[in-house]
GUVOPA-900484 format. One record per residue: residue number from 1; residue in three letters; chain; x, y, z of N, C-alpha, C in turn. Coordinates in nm, 2 decimals, decimal comma. Layout:
! GUVOPA-900484
> resi:resn:chain:n.x:n.y:n.z:ca.x:ca.y:ca.z:c.x:c.y:c.z
> NUM:ala:A:X:Y:Z:X:Y:Z:X:Y:Z;
...
***
This chain:
! GUVOPA-900484
> resi:resn:chain:n.x:n.y:n.z:ca.x:ca.y:ca.z:c.x:c.y:c.z
> 1:met:A:-2,51:0,48:-1,63:-2,51:0,54:-1,50:-2,42:0,43:-1,49;
> 2:ile:A:-2,33:0,44:-1,38:-2,22:0,30:-1,34:-2,24:0,24:-1,23;
> 3:ala:A:-2,36:0,22:-1,21:-2,40:0,16:-1,07:-2,47:0,01:-1,17;
> 4:ile:A:-2,51:0,07:-1,25:-2,59:-0,04:-1,37:-2,47:-0,13:-1,45;
> 5:ala:A:-2,38:-0,02:-1,50:-2,28:-0,11:-1,54:-2,18:-0,17:-1,43;
> 6:ile:A:-2,18:-0,16:-1,32:-2,07:-0,23:-1,21:-2,20:-0,36:-1,19;
> 7:thr:A:-2,32:-0,36:-1,21:-2,41:-0,44:-1,15:-2,45:-0,53:-1,25;
> 8:ile:A:-2,42:-0,48:-1,41:-2,38:-0,60:-1,51:-2,31:-0,68:-1,48;
> 9:val:A:-2,17:-0,64:-1,49:-2,05:-0,68:-1,49:-2,06:-0,78:-1,38;
> 10:gly:A:-2,11:-0,72:-1,23:-2,14:-0,84:-1,15:-2,19:-0,93:-1,14;
> 11:gly:A:-2,32:-0,91:-1,19:-2,39:-1,04:-1,25:-2,36:-1,16:-1,35;
> 12:ile:A:-2,24:-1,06:-1,45:-2,19:-1,18:-1,51:-2,05:-1,24:-1,45;
> 13:val:A:-1,98:-1,17:-1,36:-1,87:-1,20:-1,26:-1,92:-1,33:-1,19;
> 14:ala:A:-2,04:-1,30:-1,11:-2,09:-1,38:-1,03:-2,15:-1,53:-1,08;
> 15:thr:A:-2,23:-1,50:-1,19:-2,28:-1,62:-1,25:-2,16:-1,74:-1,32;
> 16:ser:A:-2,04:-1,66:-1,35:-1,92:-1,74:-1,43:-1,89:-1,82:-1,31;
> 17:val:A:-1,86:-1,74:-1,17:-1,80:-1,81:-1,08:-1,88:-1,95:-1,03;
> 18:met:A:-2,04:-1,91:-1,04:-2,12:-2,00:-0,99:-2,12:-2,10:-1,08;
> 19:ser:A:-2,14:-2,08:-1,22:-2,12:-2,18:-1,30:-2,01:-2,29:-1,29;
> 20:ala:A:-1,88:-2,21:-1,25:-1,79:-2,31:-1,26:-1,81:-2,40:-1,12;
> 21:ala:A:-1,83:-2,33:-1,00:-1,89:-2,43:-0,91:-1,94:-2,54:-0,92;
> 22:leu:A:-2,06:-2,51:-0,98:-2,16:-2,61:-1,02:-2,09:-2,73:-1,11;
> 23:tyr:A:-2,00:-2,67:-1,23:-1,97:-2,76:-1,29:-1,84:-2,87:-1,22;
> 24:phe:A:-1,78:-2,77:-1,10:-1,67:-2,85:-1,06:-1,74:-2,95:-0,97;
> 25:ile:A:-1,85:-2,94:-0,93:-1,92:-3,01:-0,82:-1,96:-3,15:-0,92;
> 26:his:A:-2,03:-3,12:-1,05:-2,07:-3,20:-1,15:-1,96:-3,28:-1,18;
> 27:trp:A:-1,86:-3,23:-1,24:-1,72:-3,29:-1,26:-1,66:-3,39:-1,17;
> 28:arg:A:-1,68:-3,35:-1,05:-1,61:-3,46:-0,93:-1,71:-3,55:-0,90;
> 29:gly:A:-1,82:-3,54:-0,98:-1,92:-3,64:-0,93:-2,02:-3,68:-0,81;
> 30:phe:A:-2,00:-3,55:-0,77:-2,06:-3,54:-0,64:-2,24:-3,52:-0,69;
> 31:ala:A:-2,25:-3,48:-0,72:-2,43:-3,44:-0,78:-2,41:-3,41:-0,97;
> 32:asn:A:-2,54:-3,42:-1,01:-2,60:-3,39:-1,14:-2,61:-3,25:-1,17;
> 33:ala:A:-2,47:-3,16:-1,12:-2,51:-3,02:-1,12:-2,48:-2,93:-1,25;
> 34:asp:A:-2,46:-3,00:-1,36:-2,44:-2,91:-1,46:-2,56:-2,85:-1,56;
> 35:met:A:-2,59:-2,73:-1,46:-2,70:-2,64:-1,48:-2,72:-2,57:-1,61;
> 36:ile:A:-2,60:-2,54:-1,70:-2,60:-2,51:-1,82:-2,66:-2,57:-1,91;
> 37:arg:A:-2,62:-2,72:-1,89:-2,68:-2,83:-2,01:-2,82:-2,83:-1,97;
> 38:ala:A:-2,83:-2,85:-1,81:-2,97:-2,86:-1,76:-3,09:-2,77:-1,87;
> 39:leu:A:-3,02:-2,63:-1,84:-3,12:-2,52:-1,88:-3,13:-2,55:-2,02;
> 40:gly:A:-3,03:-2,56:-2,10:-3,04:-2,59:-2,24:-3,14:-2,68:-2,32;
> 41:thr:A:-3,11:-2,79:-2,24:-3,18:-2,94:-2,26:-3,32:-2,87:-2,28;
> 42:met:A:-3,35:-2,79:-2,16:-3,54:-2,77:-2,15:-3,56:-2,68:-2,26;
> 43:val:A:-3,51:-2,65:-2,32:-3,53:-2,55:-2,47:-3,50:-2,64:-2,59;
> 44:thr:A:-3,40:-2,72:-2,60:-3,37:-2,80:-2,75:-3,45:-2,91:-2,69;
> 45:lys:A:-3,44:-3,02:-2,63:-3,48:-3,15:-2,60:-3,35:-3,23:-2,61;
> 46:ser:A:-3,24:-3,17:-2,62:-3,14:-3,27:-2,68:-3,03:-3,20:-2,61;
> 47:glu:A:-2,90:-3,31:-2,57:-2,83:-3,26:-2,51:-2,71:-3,20:-2,62;
> 48:glu:A:-2,72:-3,25:-2,78:-2,61:-3,18:-2,84:-2,58:-3,04:-2,89;
> 49:asp:A:-2,69:-2,95:-2,88:-2,69:-2,87:-2,90:-2,76:-2,74:-2,79;
> 50:ala:A:-2,73:-2,78:-2,66:-2,81:-2,72:-2,55:-2,70:-2,65:-2,46;
> 51:val:A:-2,60:-2,61:-2,51:-2,50:-2,55:-2,43:-2,51:-2,41:-2,47;
> 52:leu:A:-2,52:-2,35:-2,59:-2,56:-2,23:-2,61:-2,69:-2,16:-2,54;
> 53:pro:A:-2,78:-2,22:-2,57:-2,90:-2,19:-2,48:-2,91:-2,15:-2,36;
> 54:gly:A:-2,81:-2,28:-2,31:-2,83:-2,28:-2,16:-2,71:-2,16:-2,12;
> 55:val:A:-2,61:-2,14:-2,17:-2,53:-2,02:-2,14:-2,62:-1,89:-2,14;
> 56:leu:A:-2,68:-1,87:-2,24:-2,77:-1,73:-2,27:-2,85:-1,72:-2,18;
> 57:ile:A:-2,92:-1,86:-2,11:-3,04:-1,86:-2,00:-2,99:-1,80:-1,89;
> 58:his:A:-2,85:-1,90:-1,84:-2,80:-1,87:-1,77:-2,75:-1,76:-1,71;
> 59:phe:A:-2,69:-1,68:-1,79:-2,62:-1,56:-1,78:-2,74:-1,43:-1,81;
> 60:ala:A:-2,81:-1,43:-1,88:-2,94:-1,38:-1,89:-3,00:-1,34:-1,75;
> 61:ser:A:-3,02:-1,45:-1,69:-3,08:-1,50:-1,55:-3,00:-1,42:-1,43;
> 62:gly:A:-2,85:-1,43:-1,44:-2,75:-1,44:-1,38:-2,78:-1,26:-1,34;
> 63:ile:A:-2,79:-1,17:-1,46:-2,78:-1,05:-1,47:-2,90:-0,98:-1,42;
> 64:ile:A:-2,97:-1,01:-1,46:-3,16:-1,01:-1,41:-3,16:-1,02:-1,25;
> 65:phe:A:-3,10:-1,12:-1,21:-3,10:-1,15:-1,07:-3,02:-1,04:-0,97;
> 66:ala:A:-2,87:-1,02:-1,05:-2,80:-0,91:-1,03:-2,89:-0,75:-0,97;
> 67:phe:A:-2,93:-0,74:-1,07:-3,02:-0,62:-1,05:-3,13:-0,63:-0,91;
> 68:ile:A:-3,20:-0,78:-0,94:-3,29:-0,77:-0,81:-3,23:-0,76:-0,67;
> 69:tyr:A:-3,09:-0,81:-0,65:-3,02:-0,85:-0,55:-2,99:-0,67:-0,50;
> 70:val:A:-2,91:-0,65:-0,61:-2,90:-0,51:-0,58:-3,00:-0,40:-0,53;
> 71:gly:A:-3,10:-0,43:-0,59:-3,20:-0,36:-0,56:-3,26:-0,38:-0,43;
> 72:phe:A:-3,27:-0,51:-0,39:-3,30:-0,53:-0,24:-3,15:-0,48:-0,13;
> 73:trp:A:-3,06:-0,50:-0,14:-2,97:-0,42:-0,07:-2,97:-0,29:-0,06;
> 74:ser:A:-3,04:-0,20:-0,16:-3,02:-0,07:-0,15:-3,18:-0,03:-0,05;
> 75:leu:A:-3,22:-0,11:-0,02:-3,33:-0,09:0,02:-3,29:-0,07:0,20;
> 76:trp:A:-3,18:-0,14:0,23:-3,12:-0,14:0,37:-3,03:0,02:0,40;
> 77:gly:A:-3,01:0,07:0,29:-2,95:0,20:0,33:-2,80:0,18:0,39;
> 78:phe:A:-2,72:0,09:0,34:-2,61:0,07:0,40:-2,52:0,06:0,29;
> 79:asp:A:-2,38:0,11:0,31:-2,28:0,07:0,18:-2,13:0,02:0,25;
> 80:ala:A:-2,11:-0,04:0,35:-2,02:-0,09:0,41:-1,99:-0,23:0,37;
> 81:phe:A:-1,89:-0,24:0,31:-1,84:-0,35:0,24:-1,90:-0,51:0,30;
> 82:asn:A:-1,86:-0,51:0,46:-1,93:-0,62:0,50:-2,03:-0,62:0,50;
> 83:phe:A:-2,13:-0,54:0,51:-2,26:-0,57:0,49:-2,32:-0,63:0,36;
> 84:tyr:A:-2,23:-0,59:0,29:-2,28:-0,62:0,15:-2,27:-0,78:0,15;
> 85:leu:A:-2,15:-0,81:0,19:-2,10:-0,96:0,24:-2,19:-1,03:0,31;
> 86:val:A:-2,25:-0,98:0,40:-2,39:-1,06:0,49:-2,48:-1,06:0,40;
> 87:leu:A:-2,52:-0,97:0,33:-2,63:-0,96:0,27:-2,61:-1,06:0,17;
> 88:gly:A:-2,50:-1,06:0,08:-2,47:-1,16:-0,02:-2,51:-1,31:0,03;
> 89:phe:A:-2,47:-1,33:0,12:-2,43:-1,46:0,18:-2,61:-1,49:0,20;
> 90:ile:A:-2,69:-1,40:0,27:-2,81:-1,39:0,30:-2,91:-1,41:0,19;
> 91:thr:A:-2,85:-1,35:0,10:-2,97:-1,32:0,03:-2,93:-1,47:-0,09;
> 92:gly:A:-2,80:-1,50:-0,14:-2,76:-1,61:-0,19:-2,84:-1,74:-0,15;
> 93:leu:A:-2,84:-1,74:0,00:-2,89:-1,86:0,08:-3,05:-1,88:0,07;
> 94:ala:A:-3,12:-1,75:0,09:-3,25:-1,75:0,04:-3,29:-1,82:-0,09;
> 95:his:A:-3,24:-1,77:-0,20:-3,23:-1,79:-0,31:-3,23:-1,90:-0,34;
> 96:gly:A:-3,09:-1,96:-0,29:-3,05:-2,11:-0,32:-3,18:-2,21:-0,26;
> 97:leu:A:-3,21:-2,19:-0,14:-3,32:-2,24:-0,08:-3,42:-2,27:-0,16;
> 98:val:A:-3,49:-2,13:-0,27:-3,62:-2,15:-0,31:-3,57:-2,25:-0,43;
> 99:val:A:-3,46:-2,20:-0,53:-3,44:-2,28:-0,63:-3,42:-2,42:-0,61;
> 100:ser:A:-3,31:-2,44:-0,51:-3,34:-2,59:-0,47:-3,44:-2,68:-0,45;
> 101:phe:A:-3,54:-2,63:-0,37:-3,68:-2,68:-0,35:-3,74:-2,68:-0,49;
> 102:val:A:-3,78:-2,57:-0,58:-3,86:-2,59:-0,69:-3,79:-2,68:-0,78;
> 103:leu:A:-3,65:-2,71:-0,76:-3,57:-2,77:-0,88:-3,60:-2,92:-0,84;
> 104:val:A:-3,58:-2,99:-0,76:-3,62:-3,07:-0,68:-3,77:-3,12:-0,70;
> 105:ala:A:-3,84:-3,04:-0,63:-3,98:-3,06:-0,65:-4,08:-3,06:-0,72;
> 106:leu:A:-4,03:-2,96:-0,83:-4,11:-2,94:-0,96:-4,06:-2,96:-1,08;
> 107:val:A:-3,95:-2,89:-1,09:-3,89:-2,90:-1,25:-3,82:-3,05:-1,28;
> 108:ala:A:-3,72:-3,10:-1,19:-3,68:-3,24:-1,21:-3,77:-3,35:-1,29;
> 109:glu:A:-3,89:-3,35:-1,25:-3,95:-3,44:-1,29:-4,02:-3,43:-1,39;
> 110:his:A:-4,03:-3,29:-1,45:-4,10:-3,27:-1,60:-3,99:-3,25:-1,71;
> 111:his:A:-3,88:-3,28:-1,67:-3,77:-3,25:-1,76:-3,77:-3,33:-1,87;
> 112:pro:A:-3,69:-3,30:-1,98:-3,73:-3,35:-2,10:-3,61:-3,48:-2,15;
> 113:ile:A:-3,51:-3,48:-2,03:-3,38:-3,55:-2,05:-3,41:-3,62:-1,92;
> 114:glu:A:-3,36:-3,74:-1,95:-3,38:-3,85:-1,84:-3,29:-3,84:-1,70;
> 115:lys:A:-3,16:-3,80:-1,76:-3,05:-3,78:-1,65:-3,07:-3,65:-1,56;
> 116:phe:A:-3,14:-3,59:-1,60:-3,21:-3,43:-1,55:-3,32:-3,46:-1,44;
> 117:arg:A:-3,36:-3,56:-1,46:-3,52:-3,58:-1,42:-3,47:-3,62:-1,25;
> 118:glu:A:-3,37:-3,69:-1,21:-3,34:-3,72:-1,09:-3,24:-3,64:-1,01;
> 119:ala:A:-3,34:-3,55:-0,92:-3,28:-3,44:-0,84:-3,28:-3,47:-0,67;
> 120:gly:A:-3,20:-3,55:-0,66:-3,20:-3,57:-0,51:-3,13:-3,44:-0,39;
> 121:met:A:-3,11:-3,51:-0,25:-3,07:-3,40:-0,19:-2,91:-3,35:-0,25;
> 122:gly:A:-2,82:-3,43:-0,31:-2,72:-3,36:-0,35:-2,74:-3,28:-0,46;
> 123:val:A:-2,81:-3,27:-0,56:-2,83:-3,17:-0,63:-2,91:-3,05:-0,60;
> 124:ala:A:-2,98:-3,04:-0,49:-3,01:-2,94:-0,42:-2,90:-2,89:-0,32;
> 125:leu:A:-2,83:-2,97:-0,24:-2,72:-2,91:-0,17:-2,63:-2,83:-0,29;
> 126:ala:A:-2,59:-2,88:-0,42:-2,51:-2,81:-0,47:-2,58:-2,67:-0,57;
> 127:his:A:-2,69:-2,67:-0,56:-2,75:-2,54:-0,62:-2,75:-2,43:-0,49;
> 128:leu:A:-2,78:-2,49:-0,38:-2,78:-2,41:-0,26:-2,65:-2,37:-0,23;
> 129:ala:A:-2,56:-2,45:-0,25:-2,37:-2,38:-0,25:-2,41:-2,28:-0,37;
> 130:gly:A:-2,43:-2,32:-0,51:-2,38:-2,22:-0,60:-2,45:-2,09:-0,58;
> 131:his:A:-2,55:-2,07:-0,52:-2,62:-2,01:-0,55:-2,59:-1,89:-0,39;
> 132:val:A:-2,51:-1,97:-0,32:-2,46:-1,88:-0,21:-2,30:-1,83:-0,24;
> 133:val:A:-2,25:-1,87:-0,32:-2,12:-1,85:-0,44:-2,15:-1,73:-0,50;
> 134:tyr:A:-2,28:-1,73:-0,60:-2,32:-1,63:-0,65:-2,36:-1,48:-0,56;
> 135:gly:A:-2,42:-1,50:-0,44:-2,46:-1,37:-0,34:-2,30:-1,33:-0,35;
> 136:leu:A:-2,21:-1,41:-0,27:-2,11:-1,37:-0,22:-2,01:-1,29:-0,32;
> 137:val:A:-2,00:-1,36:-0,42:-1,94:-1,31:-0,57:-1,98:-1,17:-0,60;
> 138:leu:A:-2,10:-1,17:-0,62:-2,18:-1,03:-0,65:-2,16:-0,93:-0,55;
> 139:ala:A:-2,18:-1,00:-0,43:-2,14:-0,88:-0,33:-2,00:-0,83:-0,30;
> 140:val:A:-1,90:-0,89:-0,32:-1,76:-0,85:-0,34:-1,75:-0,76:-0,46;
> 141:val:A:-1,79:-0,78:-0,57:-1,82:-0,67:-0,69:-1,86:-0,55:-0,66;
> 142:val:A:-2,01:-0,55:-0,60:-2,09:-0,44:-0,61:-2,03:-0,35:-0,48;
> 143:gly:A:-2,03:-0,46:-0,40:-1,99:-0,43:-0,26:-1,81:-0,34:-0,23;
> 144:ala:A:-1,76:-0,35:-0,33:-1,64:-0,29:-0,38:-1,65:-0,12:-0,43;
> 145:tyr:A:-1,76:-0,11:-0,48:-1,80:0,00:-0,55:-1,96:0,08:-0,48;
> 146:ala:A:-1,95:0,01:-0,33:-2,05:0,08:-0,26:-2,21:0,08:-0,37;
> 147:val:A:-2,24:0,00:-0,48:-2,32:0,04:-0,55:-2,51:0,02:-0,45;
> 148:arg:A:-2,57:0,12:-0,50:-2,69:0,14:-0,46:-2,76:0,20:-0,55;
> 149:phe:A:-2,89:0,14:-0,57:-2,95:0,21:-0,67:-3,02:0,34:-0,62;
> 150:asp:A:-2,97:0,42:-0,59:-3,02:0,56:-0,55:-3,11:0,67:-0,66;
> 151:phe:A:-3,07:0,57:-0,76:-3,13:0,64:-0,88:-3,30:0,62:-0,91;
> 152:ile:A:-3,31:0,51:-0,80:-3,50:0,50:-0,85:-3,55:0,55:-0,70;
> 153:pro:A:-3,65:0,63:-0,75:-3,73:0,71:-0,64:-3,73:0,61:-0,50;
> 154:val:A:-3,79:0,50:-0,51:-3,85:0,48:-0,40:-3,69:0,42:-0,33;
> 155:leu:A:-3,59:0,37:-0,38:-3,47:0,34:-0,32:-3,39:0,47:-0,27;
> 156:ala:A:-3,44:0,58:-0,34:-3,34:0,71:-0,26:-3,39:0,78:-0,14;
> 157:gln:A:-3,52:0,73:-0,17:-3,59:0,76:0,01:-3,54:0,69:0,15;
> 158:val:A:-3,48:0,60:0,11:-3,41:0,53:0,24:-3,31:0,57:0,31;
> 159:pro:A:-3,33:0,57:0,42:-3,22:0,65:0,50:-3,10:0,59:0,50;
> 160:gln:A:-2,96:0,67:0,48:-2,82:0,59:0,49:-2,79:0,59:0,59;
***
């Protein structure tokens, strides 16, 4: 099904752009937003071999969340490109707020690497921005093709 393929591609593209945005924030020194290395070190407990697991976790999550986003957007029954952009922004913002809170309040204090334990407002804002970027980029990709999950019976009954 073309909707599944486009959603997978959208998840990969959106995760790539989000990762680049977070790395740019990290590289410029605005905040410690190296999400790929932070995720990888949760598994490996060391920075030396953390990039590959971090990339795999981040992109797998990006693809899974692409399906969640598009499934949620399908509930609205609209297929106008502008509506995808609005929903992409709102969904990315909501997701970013949750991730930022969880990251700062729970994950950082238990991270195995010291430099990732300090997650203040800068880290929270970086991840909030990253998730908004993710939502918008995903909306551009799937919105360009007006992707809806009408093949799922519950979603197919939503009026268009």
